[in-house]
N, C-alpha and C positions, 0 to 999 in steps of 0.2 A: 199372238203377237201382232199389235197395230203397226209396225215398223216393216215395210217393206223395201228391200234393197233395190237400187236401180242399176241397169246394165248388167254387167259381168260381175257384180260383187256380190258377196256371200254374207251372213251374220253368222258369226261362231261363237258359244259360249266355251270359256275356257274349263278343262276337267282337271280338278286338283287332285295330285299325287299325295298318297298318305305317307311318303317314306319320308322318316325323321331321323334315320341314322345310315350312315355309309356300311357296306358290307364289312368294314373292319370295325365297326360297332361304334364309331364316334357319333354323337349326336349331334344334329344339325339344327341350330336355332331358327326361329322365323325369318329372322332379319337376314339370314344368310342362304336361303333358299333361292333358288332359280324359279323364274317365273315359267308356267307350265307351258309348252309347245304343242300341245294336244287339245283338242276340241270337239264339240259335236255343232254340227250346222244346223242352226236354228232357222233360217229362211234364206231364200236364193231368189235373185233377179231373174229377170225374162232373158237375158243375154245380151250381147251387143249385137249390132248390125252390121253387115258386111257391105261392101261398096254399091252394091245393088239395093240396100234398103230390107233385105230379108234378116231375119232374127237367127243367131246362131245360138243354139241352146247350150245351157251348162252342163259339164260333167257330173258336178255335184249335186245332191239331193238333200231335201230335209232330213235330218235323222243321220246322215253320213258320220263317222269319227275321221276326224283328220288331223293330220302333222301339218304345223306351218313353221316359217321362219321367226326366230326369236324377237324381232323388231317389226313384225307384220302387222299391218291394219292399223287403224285407229281405235281407240278405245271410247267406249260410250256408256251411259249409265242410264238405265230404264227400270223404273220400278225396285229401286235398292239393287238390282242385279248389274254385273258387269260384262259387256259385251264388246266382241271385236269387229267391224267393217272392215273387210279386206276385199280386194280384186282376187278372181278365181285362181290367177295365175301365180298368187302368193302361197296357195296351199300347194303342199310338196308331196303329199301322199296322201291315200285312203287306206284307212286300217280294215281288214277283211274282218 
């Protein structure tokens, strides 16, 4: 990818879930589905600087599968694919 996030930001691609009906058997139409809150980290920034100018490395790495907040990040579109750019602090959990 030609896009490199700055500072403590990460680029995440949402992972679509194929759940089309509830456990009770009700079929959910596309218009009623919630936006996925899980994604794969595509690129990470270099980290932000502390008061002395030293870089603080990020805890996330490319390829990590993460959960993030429902309204986290800014959506961008590159080559027909949608991505989110968000601060590392917007990532709530890393899935093992």
